[in-house]
C-alpha positions in Angstrom: -68.8 -35.4 8.1 -68.9 -38.0 5.5 -67.0 -36.7 2.5 -66.3 -33.0 2.6 -64.9 -32.8 -0.9 -67.9 -34.6 -2.4 -70.2 -32.2 -0.5 -68.4 -29.1 -1.8 -68.5 -30.4 -5.4 -72.2 -31.2 -5.0 -72.9 -27.8 -3.4 -71.4 -26.0 -6.4 -73.5 -28.1 -8.7 -76.7 -27.2 -6.8 -75.8 -23.5 -7.2 -75.0 -23.5 -10.9 -76.6 -26.5 -12.7 -80.1 -26.6 -14.2 -82.6 -27.3 -11.5 -83.8 -30.6 -13.0 -80.2 -31.9 -12.9 -79.9 -30.7 -9.3 -82.9 -32.7 -8.2 -81.2 -35.8 -9.8 -78.0 -35.1 -8.0 -79.7 -34.7 -4.7 -81.7 -37.9 -5.2 -78.5 -39.8 -5.9 -76.9 -38.4 -2.7 -79.9 -39.5 -0.7 -79.7 -43.0 -2.2 -76.0 -43.2 -1.4 -76.1 -41.9 2.2 -79.5 -42.4 3.7 -80.4 -45.9 2.3 -84.0 -46.9 2.8 -85.0 -43.5 4.4 -87.9 -42.4 2.2 -88.8 -39.2 4.0 -85.9 -37.4 2.4 -87.0 -38.3 -1.1 -90.6 -37.4 -0.3 -89.5 -34.0 1.0 -87.5 -33.3 -2.1 -90.3 -34.4 -4.4 -92.6 -32.0 -2.5 -90.2 -29.1 -3.2 -89.9 -30.2 -6.9 -93.7 -30.2 -7.2 -93.9 -26.8 -5.5 -91.4 -25.4 -8.0 -93.2 -26.8 -11.0 -96.5 -25.5 -9.8 -95.0 -22.0 -9.3 -95.5 -22.1 -5.5 -91.8 -21.7 -4.8 -89.0 -19.8 -6.5 -85.9 -21.5 -8.0 -83.7 -19.6 -5.5 -85.7 -20.9 -2.5 -85.6 -24.5 -3.8 -81.9 -24.3 -4.3 -81.5 -23.0 -0.7 -83.5 -25.9 0.6 -81.6 -28.4 -1.4 -78.3 -27.0 -0.1 -79.4 -27.3 3.4 -80.6 -30.8 2.9 -77.3 -32.0 1.3 -75.4 -30.3 4.1 -77.4 -32.1 6.7 -76.9 -35.4 4.9 -73.2 -34.8 4.6 -73.0 -34.0 8.4 -75.2 -37.0 9.2 -77.8 -34.8 10.8 -81.5 -35.5 10.9 -82.7 -33.2 8.1 -86.4 -33.9 7.9 -88.4 -31.1 9.6 
């Protein structure tokens, strides 16, 4: 695992911060840990669009974002 403390702090932010801020936090983590991997950002942008269009609930999006940052923190392949 990369930085457990950072992951825990970010996970709390994902659970409690406004969703727009959460997307920014996740994009920053992707930039920091995955480098040029663009599939992660594309996946998150898809979730953001789904939420904005009313196709997904805020709760569901937060769950997906938590799973993604957990996978990034554990250096797992998280694109499915």
